N, C-alpha and C positions, 0 to 999 in steps of 0.2 A: 504494500500500500504506500501511496505517496506520504511523505513526512510533513504534511501541512500541520502546523500547530504543535510540532514536537521539538522545536529548537532547544528548549531548555533541557530536555532529556538527552538530546544529541550532545550538547555542550558538556553535560555531566559525564557522559561516557568518554568524551574526548579528554577531559581532565584526568579521569581515572587511568586511561591508557598512557597519557603523557607522564603522569607521576610514576606509574609502574616502570616505564622504560627508563626514566632518569634516575630513579632511586632504587631500582631492582627490588621493588616491593609489590607483593601480590594483593589482590582484593577480589571480593565476590559481590556480584550485583544480581538481584532478582527483579525482573520486570513483570509486573502483574497487570491484569486487565481482562475484560471479557473477550469472547471470540470476536475477531475482526477489528479490534481496536487499534491494531498497528504494531503488535509486539514483534512479529516476524520481520516487518519492515525496519523496525528500530535495530534489531539484531543484524540485519543486512547492512545497515548504515554503519554500525559498529565495525563490521568486517571490512568495509571500504576504508574507514578511518585507520584501522589497525594495519592493513596491508600497505597503506600509504606511508605509515610510520615504520615499516620494516618488521612488523609482527608476522609470525607464522600463525595461521588461523586453523583451528581444529573444530569440526562441527559434528553435532549429533542432534537428533530430534526424536521425540516420542511419537509412536503410532499406536493407536488404541489396540489394534489387532495384534501388536507385538508386545504388549505390556506384560504378558506372562512368559516371555522367553528370556531366561536369565542371560544377562550381559549383552542383549541385543544392541542396546544403545552404546555400550562401551566398545563393542567391536567396530561400530561405525566411527566412533571418535578416534580410536587409536590406529585405524587402518593405515593412515599416512605415515605412521611411525614404526611400521612393522620391522623395518631393517634394524632399528635401534634395540630390539629385544635381545639381540645377540650380546649386547654389553651388560645386560642385567645379571645379578647374582643368580646362580642356578635355581634356588628355591623359588625366587620371584619369577624367573622366566618360565619355569614349569607351571606355576600357578596361573600365570597369564595365558599360557598355551592351553591349559585345561579350560579356563574360563571362555576362551574364544573357540573352544571345540576342536583344537588342533592336537590334543593329546588326551588319553584316557587316564585320569588321575583324580583322586579325591582332593577337594579343597576344604581344609578344616574350617575356614572362616573367610567371609568375603573381604575382611580387612587385609588379608595377605595379598589378595589381588589388588586392593586399593594401594598398598605400598608399592607394588610393582608398577602400577599405572602412574603413581606420583613420581617415581624415579625416572620413568620413561619420559614423562613430560618435562621434568626438571632438567634432564640431560638435553632435551631439545631446546629448552629455554636458555641454556648456556651458550647456544649458538645464535639464537635470535629470540626476542621475547615472544611469548605465546598468548594468544587469545583463545579461550575455550568457549564455544557457543553451544548452548543446549536449549533447543526450542521445544515447546510443548512438553515441559518437564512433567506435567501431570500424567502423561501417558508413557513415560519412560519406565522400563522394568525396574523392579525394586532393587535388584543388585546394582544396577548402574546408578540409581539415585543415591544409594548408600555410599558408593565410591566417589561420586561427585561431591557429596557433603564431606566425606573424609578428606578429599583433596582440598576443598575450599578452606578447611580449618588449618591447612598446613602450607599454604602457598604464600604466607605473609612475608617471607624473605626471598621469594623467587620472583623474577619478572614474568609472572603469570597472572592474567586477568581472566576471571570466570564470570560469564554473563549467561544467565538462564532466563527463560520466559515461561510463565505459567498462567493459566486462567484463574480468575477470581475463585476463592474457596480452596485453592490448593494449600495444603499444610506443609510448609517447608521443614526439612530436617535440620536446617540451621536456625540458630537462635537470632533474635533481632540484633544482638551485639556482634554477630559474626558476619553480617552482610549489609549491603546498602539496598534498600527496597525502592524501586521506581514504580509509581502508580500511574498508569495511563488512563486519563479521564476522557469522556466524550469530547469531541471537538465543539467549540463554541459555534453559534449560528454564523458568525462572520467567517470562521475558518471552514466550516462545512460549505458555505456558499462558494468560497474560492475553489475548493476541491470539486464541487458539483459543476461549476462553470467550466472547468477544464474537461470534465467527463461528459457532460450533456449540455452543451452550450445552447441547444435549440429548444429546450423545454419551454412550454407555455408557462406564464407566471403561476397559474393555479396548480399545474402539475409540479412546478418547482417547489411551491410551498408545501404541497402534500408529501413530496418525496423527502424534503428536509425533516418533516415531522416523523415520517415513517422510519427514516434512517437513525434518528435520535443521536446524531453526532458520531455514528460509527462509520469509519472510513470504508470498511469492506461493504457495508450496507449501501453507502452512497454509490460506490462503484457498481455493485451487482444489480441493485434495484434500478439504477439509471439505465443499465444495459438491457434489463429485462422489460421495462415498462414502455420504452420509447417515448411518445409524446404525452402520455396520460398516466395517472396513478389512481389505483382503486382507493377510494376514500376510506374503506373498511380495513385497509392494510395496517393502520396504526393500532387496531384493536388486537392484533396478533403479536405474541412475543417475538422479540427481535430475532432470536436464533431461528425460530420457525419461519420468519419472513425470508431470511437468507436461504434456508434450505428449500423453500418453495421456489426461489429464484433459480437455484441450481437445478432442481428437478424440471422446471420449465425448459431449461436449455437442454436437459437430457432427452426430453420428448422429441426434440427436433432431429435427433441423430438416427442413423440406420439401426435396425434391430440388432445386427451382429455387433455393432459398436457398443450399443447399450449392454449387451451380454458381456462383452469384454470388460466394460467398466464395473459391472456387477461382480464379476470374478475378482477384479482388482480391489474392489471395496471390501471384500471378505478375506482377502489374502493377508497373511502375516509377513509377507515379504514383497519385494517390488521388482523381481526379476522378470524381464519381458519374455524370455523363452518359457519360463514357468507359466506365466499368464496366458501366453498363446496356446500352450499345450492343454491347460485346463479348460480354456474356452472352446477348443476343438472338441474336447470330450463333452462339454456342456451343451454345445449347439449342434454337434455332428457335422460341422462344415469347416472348411479351411479358414484359418485366421492368421493375419500377419500385420505388417506395418500399414498396409493400405486400409485395413479395417479400423486401425487406430487413428488414422489421420483426421477424420471428422471431429473427434474429441479434442485433439490438439488444436485444431482451428477454432473450436468453440471455447478455448482457453479453460477447459475443465481440468486438463492434465498437461504435463510436459514430459519429454523424454530426455533423460540425462544418461549418456552412454547406453548401457543396456538395462536401465531402470526406468520405471514409470512412477511419476510423482503427481499427486493431486495438487491443484492450485491452492486448496485450503482444506484442512481436516473436515470442515463442515460438509464439503462435497462428498466425502466418503460416507459420513453418517446419513446424509440426505439420500444417497443412492441405496444404502442398506434399508432405509425405511420404506422405499418403494417396492421392496421385494416381498412377495407372498411367502408363506412358510415353506411350501413345497419347492419353490424356486431356490430358497436359501439352502434347503437340505441338498438339492441337486448340485448347487454350486460348490458346497463344501465337499460333497462326494467327488466331484470332478477334481478339485484341488488335491484331495487325498490320493487320487489315482496317479498323480504325477510326482508324488513325493516318496517313492519307494526307498530312496537312499537316505531319507531323513525321518527316522521313526517317531521322534518326539513331535515334530510338526505334523506328520501324517496322522498320528492318533488324535491330535486336537481337532483336525478337520473331520476325522471319522466320527468323533463324539458330537461335533456340531451338525453332522449329517443325519443324525437320528433323533427322534423325539420320544423313543420308547426305551426301556431298560435293555441293555445288551451286555452280558457279563464278559464277553470276550473284549469288548471295547473298554469296559471298566477295569479289567485286569491290566490291559495295555496302558491305560492312563496311570494306574498305580505304579507300574514299572517306570513310566516317564517321570512321575513325581519323585521316585527314589533316585533316579539319575540327576534330576534337577537339584535335589538336596545335597547329593555328593559333590556337586559343583558349587555349592554355596547359594543356590537359588531357593532359599527356604520359602520366600513369599510365593514363588511360582508353584512350589510343592503343595502349599496350602490350597491354592486355587484349583490345581489339577486333581487333588484328592477329593475336593468337594464335588467336582464334576464326576469323578469316578463313583462317588457315593450315589449321586443322582441316577446313574445308569446301572447301579447294582441290582441284580435280580433277586439276591438273597438278603434277608433282613440282617443277618449276622455280619455279612461283609459290608453292608451299608453302614452299620454302626461302627464297625472297625475302621473304615476309611474316614469317617467323620472324626473319630477319636485320634487317628494318626494326624489328621489335619489340625485338630485342636492342639496336639502336642507341639507341632511345628509353630503354630501361632503363638503359643506360650513362649517358645524360644525366641520369637521375634519381639516379645514384649507387647502384645496386642490383646489386652484382656477383653475388649468388646468383641473381637472375633472369636476368642476362646468361648465366651459365653454363648454367642449365637450358634456355634457349631455343637456345643454340648446340649443346648436346648433342642436342637434338631435330632441329636442322637437319642435323647430321652423320649422322643415320640414313638419309638419302636421298642421291641423286646431287647434286653441287654443281659449278657451273662454276668455272673458274679464278678468276674475279673474286669469286665468292661464297666460295670457300675462302680467298682472301686476306682478305676481310672477317672471316671467322671468326677467323683468326689475330690480326688487328689488334684486334678487339673483345675477345678473350679476355684480352689483356694490358693493357687500358686502365685498370683500377682502380688506385688509389693510385699514380698516375704510372708504372704498369708495373713497379714495384719487386718485386711478389710473383709476377707471372704470366709474364713473358717469360723463360722458362728459357734460351733461346738468345740472348736479348739483342739489342743494337743491330745486330750483324752480320747476323743472320737477318732482322731487319726491313728493313734496308737492301737486302738481296738481294731480298726480296719486293717492296719498293717499285719497284726497277728492273725486275723482271719485269712489273709492272703499268703501267709508265710510258706505254706506247703504248696499251694497251687502255683504261685508265681513269686519266688523269693526275691527276684530283682525288683519287681514292682513294690513288693512289701517293704524293702529297704528304702526305696525312694520315698514312699509314704511316711515311713518312720523318720527319715531325714527332715521332711517337712515339719513333723511334730517337734523334732529337736530344735529346728530353727525358730519355732515359735517360743521355745524356752529362752532363746537369746533375745529376740526382738520384742517380746512381750513378757509377761510373768504369769504363766498359767497356774502357779501355785505348787506347793510341795507334793501333793498327791500325783499331779500330772507328771512332774519331774521323775518321781519314783517309778511310775508306770512306764515312761519312755526308757528309763534306765534298765528296768527289769526286762522289757521287751528286747532291747538290743542284745542283752547278755544271753537271752534264750535263743535269739535268731542267728547270732554270729558267734561261733565257738572260738574262732581264731583271735587270740588276745592282741595280736599285732595287726589286725585288719584296720586300715585307715578309716573305714566307715564306722567301725565299732569305737575306735578312739575318738573320732570327731563327735559322734552322737553322745558318748559319755561326757565329753567336755562341755557340750552345749547344754545337756540336761542336768548335769551334776558337777560343775566345775570345782566345787569345794570337796565334795565327798569322793570324787574320782580323780582329783587333781594329781595325787601322787602316782596313781596307776597310769594316767595319761602321760605324764612326763617321763616316768620310768620306761614304759613300753615304747613310746614314740622314738626314743633314742636308738632302739634296736630294730626299727622297721627297715626292711630292705625291699624297695619297690621293684616290681617287675621291669625288665628292660623294655623300653618303648612306652613307658607310662606317659599319658598325654598331659600331665601336669595337674589334673584334677585332684589326684591323691595328695600331692604336695600342698595344694591349696587347702584341703581339708585338714591336713596335719598342721599347717601353719596357724590356722584359726584355733584348732584344738589346743596347741601349745600356748597360744596367747591367752585363751580363757582360763587355762590352768595356771597361768602366771609365769610360764617359762618364756620370757620375752626374747632371750637370746636364741633359744631353740626355734621359736616362731620365725625369727628373722632368717635363720639358716634354711628352714623349709621354704620360706618365701623366695629366697634367692635361687634355690635349686629348682623350684617349680616354675619360676618366672621365665627361665631360659626356654623351656619347652613350649610354654604358652605363647611367648613372643615369636618363636620360630613358626608356629602354626597360625599366627594371627588371631588367636582366641582372646580378643581384648576384653570381653565380658568377664571371663574368669580371671584374666590378668588384673583387672581393676580390683577384685577382691583379694587376690594374692598380694599385690603391692600394698593394698590397704592394711593388711595385717602387719606388713613390715613398717608402714608409716606409724601405726598406733604403738607398736612395740618400741620403735626407735624413739618416739616421743617420751614414753614412760622412762626409759633408761637414760635419756638425756642426750642422745645423738641427734641434736637438732638439725644439723646440716643434712643428714640422711633423711630425717623426718620431713623437712621442707620439700625436698625433691620428690620423695615417695608420695606425700600427701597431694602435691600438685598433680602428679601423674595419675594417681588413683581417682582423684576427683574429676579430672578431665575425661578419663576413660569411662567412668561411671555415667557421666553426662552423655557421652557420645553413644554409649550402648543402652541408653534409656533405663538405667537401674536407679530409680528415683530414691529409694531409701539408702542405697549405698552412697549415692551422691550426697544425700543429706548428712550421713555419718561422716563422710570425708570433709564436708563443709564445716561441721562441728569440730573435727580434728584440726582443720586449718585455723579455726577460731582459738582453739587451745594453744596452738603453736604461736599465734600472734600475741596471745596474752603472756606467754613465757618470754617472748621477745620484747615485751613492753609496748607493743603496738595496739594500744587499748581501743582506739576507734575502730580499727579493722576487726579486732576480736569481737566487739559487741555487734557490729554489722553482720559478721559471718555467723555468730551464734543465733542472732534473730532470724537470719535466712534459713538456718538449719531447723530451728524450732517451728517455723511456718510450715515446713514439710512434715516434721516428725510429730508435732503435737496432735493434729487431727487423727493420725493413725495410731497414736500411743506407742511410737517406736522408742522404746526405753534406751537403747544404746545411743541414739541420736540425742535424746533429751539429757541423758547423763553426761555425755561429752560436752554438750553446750553449757550445762550447769558448771562443769569443771572449768570451762573457758571463762565464764563470768566470774567464778570464784577466784581464779588465778589473776584475772585482770584487776579485780578489787584488791587482792592480797598484794600484788606488785606495786600498787599505788598507796598502800597503807590504809585502806578502808576496811579495817578488820571486822567490824560488825557486819558489814555487807557481805564480805567474803565468808564469814561464818554461816550466814543464812544460806548461801548457795551450796556450800559443802555439806551442811547439815541435811539438806534435802536428799542427798545421795544415800543417806543411811536410814531413811524413813520408808519402810515398805509400802506405806500408803501413798507415797509421792510417785508420780509418773516418771521421775528421773531416777528412781531406784533400779539398779541393775546388779544382780547378785554377784557377778564376777568383776565388772569394771570398777565397782565401788572400792574394791580391795586396794586400789592404787592411790587412794585419796586420803588415807588416815593422817599422814603427816601434815598435809595442807589443812585439814580440819582442826587438828590440835594447835597448829601454828596460829591460825586465825583466832581460835578460842583463847589461847594464852594471852594474846595481845588485846583482847577486848573483855577480859575478866570473866570468861565463861568456862574456865577449866572444869569446874564441878559438873557442868552440863554435859560434857563429852565423856565423862568417866564410864557411863553405861555402854557407850559405843566402843570404847577401848576394851572394856571387859568382854563384850560380845566378840570382838575380833581376836582377842586372846584365845577364846574358845575355838574360833574358826581356824586359827593357826595350828591348833592341835591336830586338825584334820588334813591340812594342805601344806605342802612345802613351798608355796609360792614365794620366791625370793624377795620380791618388792614388798609384800606384806610383812615378812619377817624383818626386813631392814627398817621399815617404817616403825614397827613395834619397838625395836631396840631404841630408836630415837625417841619415840613417844614416852617410853618408860622413864627415860631421863628427864624429859620435859615436865612430866606431871609428878615426879618424885619430890619428896621433902628435901630441903637443902642438904641435909647430912647424907642423903643417899644418891643424889643426882650425879656427882662427879664420877664415881666409879662406873655408873651406868653409861655416861657419855663416853668414857674411855673404852668400855666394853663395846659400845656401838662402833667406835672408830677402829677397834682392833680386828673387827671382822673384815673379811675380804669383800670390799665393795667395788672392785675394779669393773664389774659388769653393770654397776648402778652408780655412775659418777654424779648424777644429779642428787641422789640421796646422800652420797658422801659429802658433797659441797654443802648441802643443807644442814648436815650434822655438824660440820665444822662451824658454820655460821651460828647455829643454836648454842653450841658449846662456848664459842667466843662471846656471844651476847651474855650468856649466863655468868661467865667469868668476869666480864666488865662490870656487870651490875652488882657484883660482889667486891668491887674495888680491886680486882686483880688484873689491872689493865695490861701490865707487861705480859702476863701469861696469855691474855686474850688475843694479843696481836698476832701470834703465830697462826692461830686458828682462823682469825678474821682475814688475814693476808692470804692464807690458803683458799678460803672460801671465795674471796674476791677473784683470785686468779682462776679458780675453777669455773666460777660463773661466767667470767669474761670469755674463757676458752670455749665453754659450752654455748655461749650466746644467750644466756638467761640474763638479759640486761638489767631489769629492775632489781634482781637479787644481787647482782654485782654492785649496783649503786648502793643498796642497803648495806652491804659489807663495807663499802667505802665510808658511809656515814658512821658506822660503828667504829671503824678504825680512827676516824677523826676524833670521835668521842673518847677513844682510848689513848689519844695523844700522838697519833701518827698521821702525817699527811699522806695522801695517796694519789698516784698519777691517774689520769683519765684513761678510759678504755680505748684502745686503738681499733678503728673499724676493720672488719675483715670481709672476706668474700660474701658471707651471708648477709651483710648489710648492703653490699654494693650490687648484688646480682639478683635477677628475678629467680623464682623457684625453678623455672625451666632452664635458665642459664646455669644455675647451680648444679642441676642434674647432668648437664652436658659436661661441665667442668669435672665432676667426679668420675665420669666415664672416660674422658680424655686422659685424666691423670692415671687411670688404670691401664693406659696403653692402648685403648681401642682406637682404631682408625675412624675417620669421619663416616665411612660407609658402614662400619660395624656399629657405631653409635646410632646412625640413622635406622639401621635394621632393628636395633633394640628399642628405640623410642618411637618408631613408626613415623620417621621424618625422612625427607630426601637427604642424601649425603651433602648436597650443596647447601641446604638449609643449615645443616650442622656447621659447615665451613663459615657461613655468614654469621652465625651466632659466635663462633670462636673469634672471628675477625673483630667483633664488637667487644667481646669479653676481655681480650688481652689489654687494650688501652684502659679499660675500667680498673683492672687490677694492677696496672703499671708493670706488666711483664711483656716479654717479646718471644718466648719460646715455650714449648711443651715441657721442657725440663724444669723451668721455673714454675710452671703450672703444677707439676707433680709435687714439687717441694711444698708449695702453698697448700695443696689439697692434703698432703701427708700430715702437715701440721694441724689442719682442722680435724682430721680423723684421730690423731693422737690425743687431741683435746677431749674427744668423746669417750676415751677409755682411761684418762689419767687418774 
């Protein structure tokens, strides 16, 4: 469409292209508007501007008929870069080949293909800047859309501009802060008049006015209606919806064509590809007569279609839908059958057309569709598998198979994080007879969203009972159901009886004491009662070769809940490698999250900053709402420890907005810790006491049975400074009893410190000394706090000289750890003890973003840019750009200096 009235949008795109080229900075733009408003024309203008500026332009577009073909849009986009795949790392090249159908291989996750595509485009952008154009995004296949969103989040340091176009109502995968949105509004009357004068200069005034009203400022409508109506306009036209007006205009032109040409266009409208030889062959079957270029020519002259090389393209997607609506049911069936007959070498496409060619159940077609769904899922096309399985269910002749296919589809939909689709499919399955096993799957799947917090009305007890019912018939399903019950013990608080039932069930169902499922379920259900067992057995687990990383993830969270934070970090690191290699970013978010929470507790703030940022980003990207909220609360806790109070409170509030309606206790507990630490760091002890006291009140939604064990020292510290020592003695006594049951190192270290803090003057000193004589090398934050508390105690008893050694040690440790408010408190105590103290020197944690800090740590470990990119799911060129900016920030010029600096930070975490 002509770009009348679109200069502002053109200028915006020109600025984006210019800035990307001059600053090597990427960006994403989404153009929105109704059909015919000029989105495609604006993208075409962007291509012209880009090519004039030296850009390489890559294009793809969605076609409704292809929306269920995994990677269909990606294949079109990357076709011009095919030669560059030889330069990719082998796993990425293989994933991309499998996605494009060039190789038979499983793709564990679509994000592995996304990283391959990102590197391929980044390599091309190193030669010339790249513009990626994606038209009709609302009809692109799900895998392609996921990859485009994945790339859009990662081109910030690449000379790559991504511009998409989608109809109104399309729900973008990107968040508003990750893209620029351009809204195309209808043309004004003056602008529409200019366009109409060019298109239909001889219209009579009355017809001119009616056509302006009928077109409603839509450029396509102005062009098509003016072509269709000639000198007059039906006055009733304005009463019909605009899309329907356009479709009528297209079908009016269709009626003027020869019958064989109309048949060819009907076949093309139903085809999920655009190959002319394929269309000619199917039309010959459909009509029984010869068909070729001569029969197509009338449609080209009527400007309904155009020919590009050996492909046929409709002038506008509405033409395709208009043609489809003119076809009677028997004609549609016959056309699909004709298409199926020419697709013998393409079984997945062929079975789709076979399915569309029948209106009655056909088990042979249903079984073939199920096989196609399985192949799609193996390639990462999970959304396509859902659609195809639903079609298979509709064509099933047998009620049992009908239900089974719907349940398989629901399982895949749950994997995609689409609870509304899961509910719809389960409701359909429940309309027919179900076996016991199928009914159990319905119950389990219905409660799977958001960690089961919203859906399991009867909770952990009913799930446990269901798991035991299924244990003999389907032990794998039974264990998955019991795992859901155990997770409810973490995310909510089902009560002691439910925890005991979950524990008893897993110990009956899984005999192997080293089984990761048993260890994890025990840790989730009874982190105190089974803490010693979990930590003791987890150290002896030997995982099978080829483990996909899931077991490591379970072991890392099991160790965390049992209080073995060092072991949790070791399992997280071991499991992360496999998950990264497979592109399984959903599980990786949880594995890295366990590392983040553990690193934060022990005081390795540098590692915690990097891991929290990565886990939070991945949880958001993989639509794990509660995990994102938990990592947001963890980021708040980190900010509080670092003295960044404003950030801490904003992050805590954001986490609570998600966690509070769902009653997500780990989220609320961590947010309360953040608020307490923020207040404690600023000396607001009464406020801090209130936040920490909540964590030990079973009636409070912030009470979490395992996570609260890490906060006793903070609670007593706040209580001592606001005169509430007596009030916390019952909590201390309770946790003394808990410590008899669990070896959790952080709890025992806190108790040693707390005993000294609440002891009478004559008993405190040997208790402080006993606390410091224990090996606290794995808990440097506790050690620093113990020195600070002992120093404070000594100074207040006028033993200033003795206090200085402890206060100096505390200051240096807090500075090294990055716990800035506590370092400043140690300085104040030192001044009161008669010793001046130098200020803290900023380090990398103060100067770098969390993302940059993560790259620094990996570069310091000796990883190459490409290896860092593979680990963090960035292009290696993005890593290079980050390092180029990092070096001047840190005042260094080489990786050798970087290793020295990072080594010092790591030593500070274990001093």
